[in-house]
C-alpha positions as a Markdown table, in Angstrom:
| # | Residue | x | y | z |
|---|---|---|---|---|
| 1 | Met | 12.8 | -20.3 | -7.2 |
| 2 | Thr | 14.4 | -17.3 | -8.9 |
| 3 | Ser | 11.6 | -17.3 | -11.5 |
| 4 | Arg | 9.2 | -16.3 | -8.7 |
| 5 | Ile | 11.1 | -13.2 | -7.7 |
| 6 | Asp | 9.5 | -9.9 | -8.7 |
| 7 | Asp | 11.6 | -9.1 | -11.8 |
| 8 | Ala | 12.3 | -5.6 | -13.1 |
| 9 | Arg | 11.7 | -4.9 | -16.7 |
| 10 | Thr | 12.6 | -2.2 | -19.3 |
| 11 | Val | 11.5 | 1.2 | -18.1 |
| 12 | Arg | 8.1 | 2.2 | -19.4 |
| 13 | Ser | 8.0 | 4.9 | -22.1 |
| 14 | Gly | 7.7 | 8.3 | -20.5 |
| 15 | Glu | 9.0 | 7.2 | -17.1 |
| 16 | Glu | 12.7 | 7.1 | -17.8 |
| 17 | Leu | 15.3 | 8.4 | -15.2 |
| 18 | Asp | 18.4 | 10.4 | -16.0 |
| 19 | Ala | 21.3 | 8.1 | -15.1 |
| 20 | Asp | 24.0 | 10.7 | -15.4 |
| 21 | Ala | 22.2 | 13.1 | -13.1 |
| 22 | Leu | 21.6 | 10.2 | -10.6 |
| 23 | Leu | 25.3 | 9.3 | -10.6 |
| 24 | Ala | 26.3 | 12.9 | -10.0 |
| 25 | Phe | 24.0 | 13.1 | -7.0 |
| 26 | Phe | 25.3 | 9.7 | -5.7 |
| 27 | Arg | 28.9 | 10.9 | -5.9 |
| 28 | Glu | 28.2 | 13.7 | -3.5 |
| 29 | Asn | 25.6 | 12.0 | -1.2 |
| 30 | Ala | 25.8 | 8.2 | -1.4 |
| 31 | Pro | 29.2 | 6.7 | -2.3 |
| 32 | Glu | 27.8 | 3.2 | -1.9 |
| 33 | Leu | 25.8 | 3.8 | -5.1 |
| 34 | Val | 28.6 | 5.0 | -7.3 |
| 35 | Gly | 29.6 | 2.6 | -10.1 |
| 36 | Glu | 28.4 | 1.3 | -13.4 |
| 37 | Leu | 24.6 | 2.0 | -13.2 |
| 38 | Glu | 21.8 | 0.0 | -14.9 |
| 39 | Ile | 18.2 | 1.1 | -14.4 |
| 40 | Arg | 15.2 | -1.1 | -14.8 |
| 41 | Gln | 11.6 | -0.7 | -13.6 |
| 42 | Phe | 9.3 | -3.0 | -11.5 |
| 43 | Pro | 6.0 | -3.7 | -13.1 |
| 44 | Gly | 3.7 | -3.4 | -10.0 |
| 45 | Gly | 2.3 | -0.3 | -8.3 |
| 46 | Ala | -0.4 | 2.1 | -9.5 |
| 47 | Ser | 0.9 | 5.0 | -7.4 |
| 48 | Asn | 4.5 | 5.6 | -6.7 |
| 49 | Leu | 7.1 | 4.3 | -9.3 |
| 50 | Thr | 9.7 | 1.8 | -8.3 |
| 51 | Tyr | 13.0 | 1.2 | -10.1 |
| 52 | Leu | 15.8 | -1.4 | -9.8 |
| 53 | Leu | 19.3 | 0.2 | -9.7 |
| 54 | Lys | 22.1 | -2.2 | -10.4 |
| 55 | Val | 25.5 | -0.8 | -9.3 |
| 56 | Asp | 28.5 | -3.0 | -10.1 |
| 57 | Gly | 26.4 | -6.1 | -9.4 |
| 58 | Arg | 24.8 | -4.8 | -6.2 |
| 59 | Glu | 21.0 | -4.1 | -6.3 |
| 60 | Tyr | 19.0 | -1.2 | -4.8 |
| 61 | Val | 15.5 | 0.2 | -5.2 |
| 62 | Leu | 14.6 | 3.8 | -6.1 |
| 63 | Arg | 11.2 | 5.2 | -5.3 |
| 64 | Arg | 9.7 | 8.4 | -6.8 |
| 65 | Pro | 6.2 | 9.8 | -7.2 |
| 66 | Pro | 4.3 | 9.2 | -10.5 |
| 67 | Phe | 4.7 | 11.6 | -13.3 |
| 68 | Gly | 1.9 | 14.3 | -13.4 |
| 69 | Ser | 0.8 | 13.9 | -9.8 |
| 70 | Asn | 0.0 | 16.9 | -7.7 |
| 71 | Val | -1.2 | 14.9 | -4.6 |
| 72 | Lys | 1.9 | 15.4 | -2.6 |
| 73 | Ser | 0.5 | 13.9 | 0.6 |
| 74 | Ala | 0.0 | 10.6 | -1.1 |
| 75 | His | 3.5 | 10.5 | -2.5 |
| 76 | Asp | 5.7 | 11.7 | 0.3 |
| 77 | Met | 9.1 | 10.3 | -0.3 |
| 78 | Gly | 10.7 | 12.0 | 2.7 |
| 79 | Arg | 8.1 | 10.5 | 5.0 |
| 80 | Glu | 8.7 | 7.0 | 3.7 |
| 81 | Tyr | 12.4 | 7.4 | 4.0 |
| 82 | Glu | 12.2 | 8.7 | 7.6 |
| 83 | Val | 9.8 | 5.9 | 8.6 |
| 84 | Leu | 12.3 | 3.3 | 7.4 |
| 85 | Arg | 15.1 | 5.0 | 9.1 |
| 86 | Arg | 13.4 | 5.1 | 12.5 |
| 87 | Leu | 12.1 | 1.5 | 12.2 |
| 88 | Gln | 15.6 | 0.1 | 11.9 |
| 89 | Gly | 16.1 | -2.2 | 14.8 |
| 90 | Lys | 12.4 | -2.0 | 15.9 |
| 91 | Phe | 10.6 | -3.7 | 13.0 |
| 92 | Pro | 12.7 | -6.3 | 11.2 |
| 93 | Tyr | 10.7 | -6.2 | 8.0 |
| 94 | Ala | 11.6 | -2.6 | 7.1 |
| 95 | Pro | 14.2 | -2.3 | 4.4 |
| 96 | Arg | 17.4 | -0.2 | 5.1 |
| 97 | Pro | 17.2 | 3.3 | 3.5 |
| 98 | Leu | 20.3 | 4.7 | 2.0 |
| 99 | Val | 19.7 | 8.3 | 0.8 |
| 100 | His | 16.9 | 10.8 | 0.3 |
| 101 | Cys | 16.9 | 13.5 | -2.4 |
| 102 | Thr | 14.7 | 16.6 | -2.1 |
| 103 | Asp | 16.3 | 18.3 | -5.1 |
| 104 | Glu | 13.7 | 17.8 | -7.8 |
| 105 | Ser | 16.1 | 19.0 | -10.5 |
| 106 | Val | 18.0 | 15.7 | -10.3 |
| 107 | Ile | 15.3 | 13.5 | -11.9 |
| 108 | Gly | 12.3 | 15.8 | -11.9 |
| 109 | Ala | 10.9 | 14.7 | -8.5 |
| 110 | Glu | 11.9 | 13.9 | -4.9 |
| 111 | Phe | 13.1 | 10.3 | -4.5 |
| 112 | Tyr | 14.9 | 8.0 | -2.1 |
| 113 | Val | 17.0 | 4.8 | -2.4 |
| 114 | Met | 16.8 | 1.7 | -0.2 |
| 115 | Glu | 18.4 | -1.7 | -0.1 |
| 116 | Arg | 16.7 | -4.4 | -2.2 |
| 117 | Ile | 15.4 | -7.4 | -0.3 |
| 118 | Gln | 15.3 | -10.4 | -2.6 |
| 119 | Gly | 11.8 | -11.8 | -2.1 |
| 120 | Leu | 8.7 | -13.1 | -3.7 |
| 121 | Ile | 5.7 | -10.7 | -4.3 |
| 122 | Ile | 2.3 | -12.3 | -4.9 |
| 123 | Arg | 0.0 | -10.0 | -7.0 |
| 124 | Arg | -3.4 | -10.8 | -8.5 |
| 125 | Asp | -2.6 | -14.5 | -9.1 |
| 126 | Leu | 0.1 | -16.9 | -7.9 |
| 127 | Pro | 3.3 | -16.8 | -9.9 |
| 128 | Lys | 3.5 | -19.4 | -12.7 |
| 129 | Gly | 4.5 | -22.8 | -11.3 |
| 130 | Met | 3.8 | -21.9 | -7.7 |
| 131 | Asp | 1.7 | -24.2 | -5.6 |
| 132 | Leu | -0.1 | -23.0 | -2.5 |
| 133 | Pro | -2.1 | -25.8 | -0.9 |
| 134 | Pro | -4.8 | -24.9 | 1.6 |
| 135 | Glu | -2.7 | -25.4 | 4.7 |
| 136 | Lys | 0.0 | -23.1 | 3.3 |
| 137 | Ala | -2.6 | -20.6 | 2.2 |
| 138 | Gln | -3.9 | -20.4 | 5.7 |
| 139 | Arg | -0.4 | -20.0 | 7.2 |
| 140 | Leu | 0.3 | -17.2 | 4.7 |
| 141 | Cys | -2.9 | -15.4 | 5.9 |
| 142 | Glu | -1.8 | -15.8 | 9.5 |
| 143 | Ser | 1.7 | -14.5 | 8.8 |
| 144 | Leu | 0.3 | -11.5 | 7.0 |
| 145 | Leu | -2.0 | -10.7 | 9.9 |
| 146 | Asp | 0.6 | -11.3 | 12.5 |
| 147 | Val | 3.2 | -9.0 | 11.0 |
| 148 | Gln | 0.6 | -6.2 | 10.8 |
| 149 | Ala | -0.3 | -6.8 | 14.5 |
| 150 | Glu | 3.4 | -6.7 | 15.3 |
| 151 | Leu | 3.6 | -3.3 | 13.8 |
| 152 | His | 0.5 | -2.1 | 15.6 |
| 153 | Thr | 2.0 | -3.1 | 19.0 |
| 154 | Ile | 5.4 | -1.4 | 18.6 |
| 155 | Asp | 6.1 | 1.1 | 21.4 |
| 156 | Ile | 5.7 | 4.5 | 19.7 |
| 157 | Asp | 8.1 | 6.2 | 22.0 |
| 158 | Ala | 10.8 | 3.5 | 21.8 |
| 159 | Ala | 10.7 | 3.8 | 18.0 |
| 160 | Gly | 11.1 | 7.6 | 18.3 |
| 161 | Met | 8.0 | 8.2 | 16.3 |
| 162 | Arg | 5.8 | 10.2 | 18.7 |
| 163 | Asp | 6.2 | 13.2 | 16.4 |
| 164 | Phe | 5.0 | 11.3 | 13.4 |
| 165 | Gly | 1.3 | 11.9 | 13.6 |
| 166 | Lys | -1.7 | 12.9 | 15.7 |
| 167 | Pro | -3.7 | 9.9 | 16.8 |
| 168 | Arg | -6.4 | 12.1 | 18.5 |
| 169 | Gly | -9.1 | 12.9 | 15.9 |
| 170 | Tyr | -7.5 | 10.5 | 13.4 |
| 171 | Ile | -10.8 | 8.9 | 12.2 |
| 172 | Glu | -12.6 | 12.2 | 11.6 |
| 173 | Arg | -9.6 | 13.6 | 9.7 |
| 174 | Gln | -9.4 | 10.5 | 7.5 |
| 175 | Val | -13.1 | 10.4 | 6.7 |
| 176 | Lys | -13.5 | 14.1 | 5.9 |
| 177 | Gly | -10.1 | 14.1 | 4.1 |
| 178 | Trp | -10.9 | 11.2 | 1.8 |
| 179 | Asn | -14.4 | 12.6 | 1.2 |
| 180 | Asp | -12.9 | 15.9 | 0.1 |
| 181 | Arg | -10.3 | 14.1 | -2.1 |
| 182 | Phe | -13.0 | 12.2 | -3.9 |
| 183 | Arg | -15.0 | 15.4 | -4.6 |
| 184 | Lys | -11.9 | 17.1 | -6.0 |
| 185 | Ala | -11.0 | 14.1 | -8.2 |
| 186 | Lys | -14.5 | 13.2 | -9.5 |
| 187 | Thr | -15.1 | 12.9 | -13.2 |
| 188 | Asp | -18.5 | 12.9 | -14.9 |
| 189 | Asp | -18.5 | 9.1 | -15.7 |
| 190 | Val | -18.3 | 7.8 | -12.1 |
| 191 | Pro | -20.9 | 7.7 | -9.2 |
| 192 | Asp | -20.9 | 10.8 | -7.1 |
| 193 | Cys | -20.7 | 8.6 | -3.9 |
| 194 | Glu | -22.6 | 11.2 | -1.9 |
| 195 | Pro | -24.8 | 8.7 | 0.0 |
| 196 | Leu | -21.7 | 6.6 | 0.9 |
| 197 | Met | -19.8 | 9.7 | 2.1 |
| 198 | Ala | -22.8 | 10.8 | 4.1 |
| 199 | Trp | -23.0 | 7.4 | 5.8 |
| 200 | Leu | -19.3 | 7.5 | 6.7 |
| 201 | Glu | -19.8 | 10.8 | 8.4 |
| 202 | Glu | -23.0 | 9.9 | 10.1 |
| 203 | Lys | -21.8 | 6.5 | 11.5 |
| 204 | Met | -18.3 | 7.7 | 12.4 |
| 205 | Pro | -17.1 | 6.2 | 15.7 |
| 206 | Ala | -16.2 | 8.5 | 18.6 |
| 207 | Asp | -12.5 | 9.1 | 19.1 |
| 208 | Thr | -11.3 | 5.7 | 20.3 |
| 209 | Gly | -8.0 | 6.8 | 22.0 |
| 210 | Arg | -6.3 | 3.9 | 20.2 |
| 211 | Glu | -2.9 | 4.8 | 18.8 |
| 212 | Ala | -0.2 | 2.9 | 16.9 |
| 213 | Ile | 2.3 | 3.1 | 14.1 |
| 214 | Ile | 0.2 | 2.3 | 11.0 |
| 215 | His | 1.3 | 1.4 | 7.5 |
| 216 | Asn | -1.8 | 2.7 | 5.7 |
| 217 | Asp | -1.4 | 0.4 | 2.7 |
| 218 | Tyr | -0.6 | -3.0 | 4.2 |
| 219 | Lys | -1.6 | -5.7 | 1.7 |
| 220 | Leu | -0.3 | -8.9 | 0.2 |
| 221 | Asp | 1.5 | -7.3 | -2.7 |
| 222 | Asn | 3.3 | -4.9 | -0.4 |
| 223 | Val | 5.1 | -7.7 | 1.5 |
| 224 | Leu | 8.1 | -9.7 | 0.4 |
| 225 | Leu | 7.9 | -13.5 | 1.0 |
| 226 | Asp | 10.8 | -16.0 | 1.4 |
| 227 | Pro | 11.1 | -17.7 | -2.0 |
| 228 | Asp | 11.9 | -21.0 | -0.2 |
| 229 | Asp | 9.0 | -20.6 | 2.2 |
| 230 | Pro | 6.2 | -18.4 | 0.8 |
| 231 | Thr | 4.3 | -18.4 | 4.1 |
| 232 | Arg | 7.1 | -16.4 | 5.7 |
| 233 | Ile | 7.3 | -12.6 | 5.4 |
| 234 | Ile | 10.8 | -11.1 | 5.1 |
| 235 | Gly | 10.0 | -7.5 | 4.2 |
| 236 | Val | 7.3 | -4.9 | 4.1 |
| 237 | Leu | 7.3 | -2.2 | 1.3 |
| 238 | Asp | 5.6 | 1.1 | 0.4 |
| 239 | Trp | 5.8 | 3.1 | 3.6 |
| 240 | Glu | 5.0 | 6.6 | 2.2 |
| 241 | Met | 1.6 | 6.9 | 3.9 |
| 242 | Ala | 2.7 | 5.5 | 7.3 |
| 243 | Thr | 1.8 | 7.6 | 10.3 |
| 244 | Leu | 0.4 | 7.4 | 13.9 |
| 245 | Gly | -3.3 | 6.7 | 14.0 |
| 246 | Asp | -6.0 | 4.2 | 14.9 |
| 247 | Pro | -4.8 | 0.7 | 14.1 |
| 248 | Val | -8.3 | -0.6 | 13.4 |
| 249 | Met | -8.5 | 1.9 | 10.5 |
| 250 | Asp | -5.3 | 0.4 | 9.1 |
| 251 | Phe | -6.6 | -3.1 | 9.5 |
| 252 | Gly | -9.9 | -2.1 | 7.8 |
| 253 | Cys | -8.0 | -0.7 | 4.9 |
| 254 | Ser | -6.1 | -3.9 | 4.6 |
| 255 | Met | -9.3 | -5.9 | 4.6 |
| 256 | Ala | -10.7 | -3.7 | 1.8 |
| 257 | Tyr | -8.3 | -5.6 | -0.5 |
| 258 | Trp | -9.5 | -9.0 | 0.9 |
| 259 | Val | -11.8 | -10.4 | -1.8 |
| 260 | Gln | -13.0 | -13.9 | -0.7 |
| 261 | Ala | -14.5 | -16.7 | -2.7 |
| 262 | Asp | -18.1 | -16.0 | -1.8 |
| 263 | Asp | -18.0 | -12.2 | -2.6 |
| 264 | Pro | -20.2 | -10.8 | -5.4 |
| 265 | Glu | -18.8 | -11.4 | -8.9 |
| 266 | Pro | -18.0 | -7.8 | -9.7 |
| 267 | Leu | -15.8 | -7.6 | -6.6 |
| 268 | Arg | -14.1 | -10.9 | -7.5 |
| 269 | Arg | -13.4 | -9.5 | -10.9 |
| 270 | Ile | -11.3 | -6.7 | -9.6 |
| 271 | Arg | -9.5 | -8.6 | -6.9 |
| 272 | Met | -5.8 | -7.7 | -6.5 |
| 273 | Ala | -4.6 | -10.8 | -4.7 |
| 274 | Pro | -5.5 | -14.6 | -4.7 |
| 275 | Thr | -7.3 | -14.3 | -1.4 |
| 276 | His | -10.1 | -16.4 | -2.8 |
| 277 | Leu | -8.1 | -19.6 | -2.9 |
| 278 | Asp | -8.9 | -22.7 | -0.8 |
| 279 | Gly | -7.4 | -22.3 | 2.7 |
| 280 | Met | -7.3 | -18.5 | 2.6 |
| 281 | Leu | -8.9 | -17.1 | 5.8 |
| 282 | Thr | -12.2 | -15.2 | 5.4 |
| 283 | Arg | -12.5 | -11.6 | 6.5 |
| 284 | Lys | -14.4 | -12.8 | 9.6 |
| 285 | Glu | -11.5 | -15.1 | 10.5 |
| 286 | Met | -9.0 | -12.4 | 9.9 |
| 287 | Val | -10.9 | -10.1 | 12.3 |
| 288 | Ala | -11.0 | -12.8 | 14.9 |
| 289 | Arg | -7.2 | -13.3 | 14.7 |
| 290 | Tyr | -6.5 | -9.6 | 14.7 |
| 291 | Gln | -8.5 | -9.3 | 17.9 |
| 292 | Glu | -6.6 | -12.2 | 19.4 |
| 293 | Lys | -3.1 | -10.9 | 18.4 |
| 294 | Thr | -3.7 | -7.2 | 19.4 |
| 295 | Gly | -6.2 | -7.4 | 22.2 |
| 296 | Ile | -8.3 | -4.8 | 20.4 |
| 297 | Glu | -12.0 | -5.5 | 20.0 |
| 298 | Val | -13.4 | -4.9 | 16.5 |
| 299 | Ser | -17.2 | -5.1 | 16.9 |
| 300 | Asp | -17.9 | -2.3 | 14.4 |
| 301 | Phe | -15.8 | -3.9 | 11.5 |
| 302 | Asp | -18.4 | -3.0 | 8.9 |
| 303 | Tyr | -17.5 | 0.7 | 9.3 |
| 304 | Tyr | -13.8 | 0.2 | 8.9 |
| 305 | Tyr | -14.3 | -2.2 | 6.0 |
| 306 | Val | -16.5 | 0.3 | 4.1 |
| 307 | Phe | -14.1 | 3.1 | 4.8 |
| 308 | Gly | -11.3 | 1.0 | 3.4 |
| 309 | Met | -13.2 | 0.2 | 0.2 |
| 310 | Phe | -14.2 | 3.8 | -0.2 |
| 311 | Arg | -10.6 | 4.9 | 0.2 |
| 312 | Leu | -9.6 | 2.5 | -2.5 |
| 313 | Ala | -12.2 | 4.0 | -4.7 |
| 314 | Val | -10.8 | 7.5 | -4.1 |
| 315 | Ile | -7.2 | 6.3 | -4.9 |
| 316 | Ala | -8.5 | 4.7 | -8.1 |
| 317 | Gln | -10.4 | 7.9 | -9.0 |
| 318 | Gln | -7.3 | 10.1 | -8.4 |
| 319 | Ile | -5.3 | 7.9 | -10.7 |
| 320 | Tyr | -8.2 | 7.7 | -13.3 |
| 321 | Lys | -8.4 | 11.5 | -13.4 |
| 322 | Arg | -4.7 | 11.7 | -14.2 |
| 323 | Tyr | -5.3 | 9.2 | -17.0 |
| 324 | Val | -8.3 | 11.1 | -18.3 |
| 325 | Glu | -6.4 | 14.4 | -18.3 |
| 326 | Gly | -3.5 | 12.8 | -20.2 |
| 327 | Lys | -1.0 | 13.2 | -17.3 |
| 328 | Thr | -0.1 | 9.5 | -17.4 |
| 329 | Gln | 0.2 | 7.2 | -20.4 |
| 330 | Asp | -0.1 | 3.9 | -18.5 |
| 331 | Glu | -3.0 | 2.0 | -20.2 |
| 332 | Arg | -3.6 | 0.0 | -17.0 |
| 333 | Phe | -5.4 | 3.0 | -15.6 |
| 334 | Ala | -8.1 | 3.2 | -18.4 |
| 335 | Ala | -10.4 | 0.9 | -16.4 |
| 336 | Phe | -10.0 | 2.6 | -13.1 |
| 337 | Gly | -13.4 | 4.4 | -13.4 |
| 338 | Ile | -15.1 | 1.0 | -13.5 |
| 339 | Phe | -13.2 | 0.1 | -10.3 |
| 340 | Val | -14.8 | 3.1 | -8.7 |
| 341 | Gln | -18.3 | 2.0 | -9.7 |
| 342 | Ile | -17.7 | -1.6 | -8.4 |
| 343 | Leu | -16.3 | -0.4 | -5.1 |
| 344 | Asn | -19.1 | 2.0 | -4.5 |
| 345 | Gly | -21.6 | -0.8 | -5.2 |
| 346 | Ala | -19.8 | -3.1 | -2.8 |
| 347 | Cys | -19.9 | -0.4 | -0.1 |
| 348 | Glu | -23.6 | 0.1 | -0.6 |
| 349 | Gln | -24.2 | -3.7 | -0.2 |
| 350 | Val | -22.3 | -3.8 | 3.1 |
| 351 | Ile | -24.2 | -0.7 | 4.4 |
| 352 | Asp | -27.6 | -2.2 | 3.4 |
| 353 | Lys | -26.8 | -5.3 | 5.6 |
| 354 | Ser | -25.0 | -3.6 | 8.4 |
| 355 | Lys | -26.4 | -3.3 | 11.9 |
| 356 | Leu | -24.5 | -0.1 | 12.7 |
């Protein structure tokens, strides 16, 4: 089973950390992290960078923003650290945070360190040697949905998170904010997405009054699975965009990653998880289960699904612009302009068929 654990690798060129500076900071602020330090890097993630710290045989995870990014709201290490701290004892899938550093002189950026949960992460395809028969695939989908529903039904006040966001007006702020981000990040070789952005503003639902703690990037490769039972979730990662907001927006953003077997070929080509396999629930089935588990009616799913895909296009475009401008050397990002084209086309297809 250990071969299926998400393994850290040699740190990518240009993304190294200063081990001596880290140890000096740990001596003053986190004695648990003092010892012989080895640093490696996890391969996943197109946004924040994630490193494995081995300290005298113990394992921890360090998170920092990407090099060259100036979109601070999308890489808020302090927010992620504070969310994890407040969720301790309220949401059993949140890793334990250890220390948060705001002094950018230490490694060149703000960062935080948390415990490492040893678990399996499924990315685009199943790990080599892993079998997921249809009944287990279905159970994995149900578990993924149920954990998100559990988060959405946490008592905000009991978790001490009432000051963590402003649910009122959340949908409008998100739509206008992501529209603005796309316009600022656009390059000449991608669609201008103006018709899509106009549709999102025109069809925007009235303020629903719904409020919940939302993850804002909840997807299959942001959860850790039990290596001995890959249908069971043991951890949820990447909390830097968590806030208070409309839970259906969060669900719609999760479903934007959900590429199923009968989706158009271009969308299947850029899928980020094996959600097309036999037994995996369809988006329609996921919507039905979400309604059952939360008691929230989602009759206007098309809107939230389109918003979710557009938001992915914006994130891809922000990363692509950094690549075009030479602010990142990661060759994975060279194709992100094509992702924007495909996602824009997928949004247009949903809009053409929508009854909204």
